[in-house]
ROTORGU-551596 format. One record per atom (N, C-alpha, C): residue number from 1; residue in three letters; chain; x, z, y. Coordinates in Angstrom, 1 decimal, always signed. Atoms other than C-alpha are relative to their C-alpha. Last residue first. Example, Ala and Ser with C-alpha at 12.3 -4.5 7.8 and 13.67 -1.06 7.14 Angstrom:
{r 2; ser; A; {-0.9; +0.0; -1.1}}
{r 2; ser; A; {+13.7; +7.1; -1.1}}
{r 2; ser; A; {-0.8; +0.8; +1.1}}
{r 1; ala; A; {+0.9; +0.0; -1.2}}
{r 1; ala; A; {+12.3; +7.8; -4.5}}
{r 1; ala; A; {+0.9; +0.0; +1.2}}
This chain:
{r 78; glu; A; {-0.6; +0.7; -1.1}}
{r 78; glu; A; {-4.0; -12.0; +13.1}}
{r 78; glu; A; {-0.4; -1.4; -0.1}}
{r 77; glu; A; {-0.6; +1.3; +0.5}}
{r 77; glu; A; {-6.2; -9.8; +11.0}}
{r 77; glu; A; {+0.5; -0.7; +1.2}}
{r 76; lys; A; {+0.7; +1.1; -0.6}}
{r 76; lys; A; {-6.7; -6.3; +12.5}}
{r 76; lys; A; {+0.7; -1.3; -0.5}}
{r 75; tyr; A; {-0.7; +1.3; +0.1}}
{r 75; tyr; A; {-5.7; -3.2; +10.5}}
{r 75; tyr; A; {-0.9; -1.1; +0.6}}
{r 74; ser; A; {-0.4; +0.4; -1.3}}
{r 74; ser; A; {-7.4; +0.0; +11.8}}
{r 74; ser; A; {+0.7; -1.4; +0.0}}
{r 73; arg; A; {+1.2; +0.3; -0.8}}
{r 73; arg; A; {-9.4; +0.7; +8.6}}
{r 73; arg; A; {+0.4; -0.6; +1.4}}
{r 72; asp; A; {-0.4; -0.2; -1.5}}
{r 72; asp; A; {-6.2; +0.6; +6.5}}
{r 72; asp; A; {-1.2; -0.5; +0.8}}
{r 71; phe; A; {+0.8; +1.0; -0.7}}
{r 71; phe; A; {-7.3; +1.1; +2.8}}
{r 71; phe; A; {+0.2; +0.3; +1.5}}
{r 70; phe; A; {+1.4; -0.4; -0.4}}
{r 70; phe; A; {-4.6; +3.3; +1.3}}
{r 70; phe; A; {-0.6; -1.2; +0.7}}
{r 69; ala; A; {+0.9; +1.2; +0.0}}
{r 69; ala; A; {-1.3; +3.2; -0.5}}
{r 69; ala; A; {-1.4; +0.4; +0.4}}
{r 68; asn; A; {+1.3; -0.2; -0.4}}
{r 68; asn; A; {+1.7; +5.6; -0.2}}
{r 68; asn; A; {-0.8; -1.3; -0.1}}
{r 67; his; A; {+0.1; -1.4; -0.6}}
{r 67; his; A; {+5.2; +6.1; -1.4}}
{r 67; his; A; {-1.4; +0.3; +0.4}}
{r 66; val; A; {+1.2; -0.2; -0.8}}
{r 66; val; A; {+5.5; +3.1; -3.8}}
{r 66; val; A; {-0.1; +1.5; +0.5}}
{r 65; thr; A; {+0.7; -1.3; +0.3}}
{r 65; thr; A; {+9.1; +2.6; -5.0}}
{r 65; thr; A; {-1.2; +0.2; +1.0}}
{r 64; gln; A; {+0.7; +0.0; +1.3}}
{r 64; gln; A; {+10.2; -1.1; -5.0}}
{r 64; gln; A; {-0.9; +1.3; -0.3}}
{r 63; gly; A; {+0.9; +1.2; +0.1}}
{r 63; gly; A; {+11.6; -2.1; -1.6}}
{r 63; gly; A; {-0.8; +0.0; -1.3}}
{r 62; asp; A; {-0.5; +0.9; +1.1}}
{r 62; asp; A; {+14.6; +0.2; -2.0}}
{r 62; asp; A; {-1.0; -1.2; -0.2}}
{r 61; glu; A; {-1.1; +0.9; -0.4}}
{r 61; glu; A; {+13.9; +1.7; +1.4}}
{r 61; glu; A; {+0.4; -1.0; -1.1}}
{r 60; leu; A; {-1.3; -0.6; -0.5}}
{r 60; leu; A; {+10.7; +3.3; +0.2}}
{r 60; leu; A; {+1.0; -1.1; +0.3}}
{r 59; leu; A; {-1.1; -0.1; +1.0}}
{r 59; leu; A; {+7.5; +1.4; +0.0}}
{r 59; leu; A; {+1.2; +0.7; +0.6}}
{r 58; ile; A; {-1.3; -0.4; -0.6}}
{r 58; ile; A; {+4.3; +1.9; +2.0}}
{r 58; ile; A; {+1.0; +0.1; -1.1}}
{r 57; val; A; {-0.9; -0.6; +1.0}}
{r 57; val; A; {+1.3; -0.1; +0.8}}
{r 57; val; A; {+1.3; +0.3; +0.8}}
{r 56; arg; A; {-1.3; -0.2; -0.5}}
{r 56; arg; A; {-1.6; -0.9; +3.2}}
{r 56; arg; A; {+0.8; +0.7; -1.1}}
{r 55; leu; A; {-0.8; -1.1; +0.7}}
{r 55; leu; A; {-4.7; -2.3; +1.6}}
{r 55; leu; A; {+1.4; +0.0; +0.6}}
{r 54; phe; A; {-1.4; +0.1; +0.1}}
{r 54; phe; A; {-7.0; -4.4; +3.8}}
{r 54; phe; A; {+0.6; +1.2; -0.6}}
{r 53; lys; A; {-0.8; -0.9; -0.9}}
{r 53; lys; A; {-10.7; -4.4; +3.0}}
{r 53; lys; A; {+1.5; -0.3; -0.1}}
{r 52; gly; A; {+0.1; +0.5; -1.4}}
{r 52; gly; A; {-13.3; -6.8; +1.6}}
{r 52; gly; A; {+0.8; +0.8; +1.0}}
{r 51; val; A; {+0.6; -1.0; -0.8}}
{r 51; val; A; {-13.7; -4.8; -1.6}}
{r 51; val; A; {-0.1; -0.4; +1.5}}
{r 50; glu; A; {+1.0; -0.7; +0.7}}
{r 50; glu; A; {-13.0; -7.5; -4.2}}
{r 50; glu; A; {-0.8; +1.1; +0.8}}
{r 49; ser; A; {+1.3; +0.7; -0.1}}
{r 49; ser; A; {-11.2; -9.6; -1.7}}
{r 49; ser; A; {-1.1; +0.7; -0.7}}
{r 48; ile; A; {+0.5; -0.1; +1.4}}
{r 48; ile; A; {-8.4; -7.1; -1.3}}
{r 48; ile; A; {-1.4; -0.6; +0.0}}
{r 47; lys; A; {+1.4; -0.2; +0.2}}
{r 47; lys; A; {-6.7; -8.2; +1.9}}
{r 47; lys; A; {-0.4; +0.0; -1.4}}
{r 46; ala; A; {+0.7; +1.2; +0.5}}
{r 46; ala; A; {-3.0; -7.7; +2.1}}
{r 46; ala; A; {-1.5; +0.4; -0.2}}
{r 45; trp; A; {+1.5; +0.0; +0.0}}
{r 45; trp; A; {-0.7; -5.3; +4.0}}
{r 45; trp; A; {-0.4; -1.3; -0.8}}
{r 44; lys; A; {+0.6; +1.4; +0.4}}
{r 44; lys; A; {+2.9; -4.3; +3.6}}
{r 44; lys; A; {-1.5; +0.1; -0.1}}
{r 43; arg; A; {+1.5; +0.0; +0.0}}
{r 43; arg; A; {+4.8; -1.4; +5.3}}
{r 43; arg; A; {-0.4; -1.4; -0.4}}
{r 42; ile; A; {+0.6; +1.3; -0.2}}
{r 42; ile; A; {+8.5; -0.9; +4.4}}
{r 42; ile; A; {-1.5; +0.1; -0.1}}
{r 41; arg; A; {+1.1; +0.4; +0.9}}
{r 41; arg; A; {+10.4; +2.3; +4.8}}
{r 41; arg; A; {-0.6; -1.3; +0.4}}
{r 40; gly; A; {-0.5; +0.9; +1.0}}
{r 40; gly; A; {+13.7; +2.3; +6.7}}
{r 40; gly; A; {-1.1; -0.3; -1.1}}
{r 39; asp; A; {-0.7; -0.7; +1.0}}
{r 39; asp; A; {+13.0; +5.3; +8.9}}
{r 39; asp; A; {+0.4; -0.8; -1.2}}
{r 38; ser; A; {-1.3; -0.5; -0.5}}
{r 38; ser; A; {+12.2; +3.2; +11.9}}
{r 38; ser; A; {+0.8; +0.8; -1.0}}
{r 37; gln; A; {+0.1; -1.2; -0.8}}
{r 37; gln; A; {+9.5; +1.4; +9.9}}
{r 37; gln; A; {+1.4; +0.4; +0.4}}
{r 36; met; A; {-1.0; -1.0; +0.3}}
{r 36; met; A; {+9.9; -2.2; +8.8}}
{r 36; met; A; {-0.3; +1.2; +0.9}}
{r 35; glu; A; {-0.7; -0.6; -1.1}}
{r 35; glu; A; {+6.8; -4.4; +8.9}}
{r 35; glu; A; {+1.0; +1.0; -0.5}}
{r 34; val; A; {-1.0; -0.9; +0.4}}
{r 34; val; A; {+5.3; -6.9; +6.5}}
{r 34; val; A; {+0.6; +0.6; +1.3}}
{r 33; lys; A; {-0.9; -0.5; -1.1}}
{r 33; lys; A; {+2.1; -8.9; +6.8}}
{r 33; lys; A; {+0.9; +1.1; -0.5}}
{r 32; glu; A; {+0.4; +0.9; -1.2}}
{r 32; glu; A; {-0.1; -11.0; +4.5}}
{r 32; glu; A; {+0.9; +0.4; +1.2}}
{r 31; pro; A; {+0.5; -0.6; -1.2}}
{r 31; pro; A; {+1.7; -9.5; +1.5}}
{r 31; pro; A; {-0.4; -1.0; +1.0}}
{r 30; gln; A; {+0.5; +1.0; -0.9}}
{r 30; gln; A; {+2.0; -11.3; -1.8}}
{r 30; gln; A; {-0.6; +0.6; +1.3}}
{r 29; glu; A; {-0.5; +1.4; +0.3}}
{r 29; glu; A; {+4.2; -9.4; -4.2}}
{r 29; glu; A; {-0.5; -1.1; +0.9}}
{r 28; ile; A; {-1.4; +0.0; +0.0}}
{r 28; ile; A; {+3.8; -5.8; -2.8}}
{r 28; ile; A; {+0.6; -1.5; -0.2}}
{r 27; val; A; {-0.5; -0.2; -1.4}}
{r 27; val; A; {+0.2; -6.3; -1.8}}
{r 27; val; A; {+1.5; -0.1; +0.0}}
{r 26; leu; A; {+0.3; +1.2; -0.8}}
{r 26; leu; A; {-0.7; -7.8; -5.2}}
{r 26; leu; A; {+0.6; +0.1; +1.4}}
{r 25; lys; A; {-0.9; +1.1; +0.3}}
{r 25; lys; A; {+1.1; -5.0; -7.0}}
{r 25; lys; A; {-0.2; -1.3; +0.8}}
{r 24; ile; A; {-1.2; -0.4; -0.6}}
{r 24; ile; A; {-1.0; -2.4; -5.1}}
{r 24; ile; A; {+1.1; -1.1; -0.3}}
{r 23; trp; A; {+0.1; +0.3; -1.5}}
{r 23; trp; A; {-4.1; -4.3; -6.0}}
{r 23; trp; A; {+1.3; +0.3; +0.7}}
{r 22; asp; A; {+0.0; +1.5; -0.2}}
{r 22; asp; A; {-3.2; -4.4; -9.7}}
{r 22; asp; A; {+0.0; -0.4; +1.5}}
{r 21; asp; A; {-1.4; +0.3; +0.0}}
{r 21; asp; A; {-2.5; -0.6; -9.6}}
{r 21; asp; A; {+0.2; -1.5; +0.2}}
{r 20; lys; A; {-0.6; +0.4; +1.3}}
{r 20; lys; A; {-6.1; -0.1; -8.6}}
{r 20; lys; A; {+1.4; -0.4; +0.1}}
{r 19; ile; A; {-1.0; +1.1; -0.3}}
{r 19; ile; A; {-7.2; +1.9; -5.6}}
{r 19; ile; A; {+0.7; -0.3; -1.3}}
{r 18; arg; A; {+0.6; +1.3; +0.4}}
{r 18; arg; A; {-10.3; +4.0; -6.7}}
{r 18; arg; A; {+1.0; -1.2; +0.2}}
{r 17; ala; A; {+0.1; +0.1; +1.5}}
{r 17; ala; A; {-8.4; +7.3; -6.7}}
{r 17; ala; A; {-0.5; -1.4; -0.5}}
{r 16; arg; A; {-1.2; +0.8; +0.4}}
{r 16; arg; A; {-7.5; +6.9; -3.0}}
{r 16; arg; A; {-0.1; -0.3; -1.5}}
{r 15; asp; A; {-0.1; +1.2; -0.7}}
{r 15; asp; A; {-10.8; +8.0; -1.4}}
{r 15; asp; A; {+1.2; -0.9; -0.5}}
{r 14; pro; A; {+1.1; +0.9; +0.4}}
{r 14; pro; A; {-11.4; +10.7; -4.1}}
{r 14; pro; A; {+0.1; -1.4; +0.7}}
{r 13; arg; A; {+1.0; -0.1; -0.9}}
{r 13; arg; A; {-7.9; +12.2; -3.6}}
{r 13; arg; A; {-1.1; -1.0; -0.3}}
{r 12; thr; A; {+1.1; -0.8; +0.6}}
{r 12; thr; A; {-5.9; +12.3; -6.8}}
{r 12; thr; A; {-1.2; +0.2; +1.0}}
{r 11; arg; A; {+0.9; +0.9; +0.9}}
{r 11; arg; A; {-3.8; +9.4; -5.6}}
{r 11; arg; A; {-1.1; +0.8; -0.6}}
{r 10; thr; A; {+1.1; +0.5; -0.8}}
{r 10; thr; A; {-2.4; +11.7; -2.9}}
{r 10; thr; A; {-1.0; -0.9; -0.7}}
{r 9; tyr; A; {+0.8; -1.1; -0.5}}
{r 9; tyr; A; {-0.4; +13.7; -5.4}}
{r 9; tyr; A; {-1.2; -0.6; +0.8}}
{r 8; glu; A; {+0.8; -0.6; +1.1}}
{r 8; glu; A; {+0.9; +10.7; -7.3}}
{r 8; glu; A; {-0.9; +1.1; +0.4}}
{r 7; phe; A; {+1.0; +1.0; +0.4}}
{r 7; phe; A; {+2.0; +9.1; -4.0}}
{r 7; phe; A; {-0.9; +0.5; -1.1}}
{r 6; tyr; A; {+1.0; -0.1; -1.1}}
{r 6; tyr; A; {+3.8; +12.3; -2.9}}
{r 6; tyr; A; {-1.2; -1.0; -0.3}}
{r 5; gln; A; {+0.8; -1.1; +0.3}}
{r 5; gln; A; {+5.6; +12.5; -6.2}}
{r 5; gln; A; {-1.2; +0.1; +1.0}}
{r 4; thr; A; {-0.5; -1.3; -0.4}}
{r 4; thr; A; {+7.0; +9.0; -5.5}}
{r 4; thr; A; {-1.0; +1.1; -0.4}}
{r 3; thr; A; {+0.8; -0.7; -1.0}}
{r 3; thr; A; {+6.1; +5.9; -7.4}}
{r 3; thr; A; {+0.7; +1.3; +0.3}}
{r 2; lys; A; {-0.7; -1.2; -0.4}}
{r 2; lys; A; {+7.9; +3.2; -9.5}}
{r 2; lys; A; {-0.8; +0.7; +1.1}}
{r 1; met; A; {+0.0; -0.2; -1.4}}
{r 1; met; A; {+5.6; +0.6; -11.0}}
{r 1; met; A; {+0.6; +1.3; +0.3}}
C-alpha cells in the first residue's frame, strides 16, 4: 500500500493507530460511497463491521496512494 508522509505521521496518533491496513484496503476496493474533491483527491467510505463505524480514506489523484484515513463520525448512511 502506497502512502504519503502525512499519512505516516497522522497514523502515530492514538485515535488513528488502531486503524488496520486491511480495513483501509477494504474501503479502497469496496467503497460504499465515492466522491471527488475539487483538488483531485478521492474520498471513499465503507462501514467497518468489526467496530460499527464508517472509515473514510482519502487517496491522491492517482487513486492508489493513501493520504489520510479516519473514522468519520459525521458520515450518514444513505
